[in-house]
C-alpha positions, 0 to 999 in steps of 0.5 A: 034771727042772727044780726048777720042775717038781719043785716043781709035781709035789710038790703032788700024790700019785703017784696023782694024777700017774699019772692026769695021765699016763694023761690025756695018753696018752688025749688023745694017742691021741684026737688022733693015733690009736692009732699015736701022733704023727707024727714030724714033729710039732714041739715047738711043736705039742706045746707049743701043744696042751699049753697049750690042754689045760691051759687047758681043765683049769684051767677044768674044775678051777675050776668043779669046786671052785667048785661044790663050795663052792656045794653047801656051802650046802644048808640054809635061810637067813634072808632078811636083810630079813624073817627068813623061811627060804629055800631054797637054789638055784644061780645060773650066770653066766659068769666070765672067768678067766685060762684062758677063760670058766668057768661060776660056779655061785653059791649063791643064796637066793630069798625069796618073801615079799619077792621078792628074791634074796640070796647067803649071806655067809661069816660 
């Protein structure tokens, strides 16, 4: 195994690596059937599908982590204009990433008194 692969793998626990391998087996079975891939499948074809799976996995990870961040804003915040308490909501929008379009879930507060929306600061 190359040093680069070892370094990437070292970031994750054996349990996570086992889940990744299990996912690889599941995707192979779904793609090629229970008999596995055909012997004439080329490395290029394997790599191409691997890259597509990697991009989808990256996008799903990005969305999951970002949603977890947005969910941390679960308490009322004061409107920066009038000071009244506002309840959190979530605004969705498309975000273009290196791996494709992701659903960005941003925490958004709506002030009914001022009829305005605002996003919480990280201060």
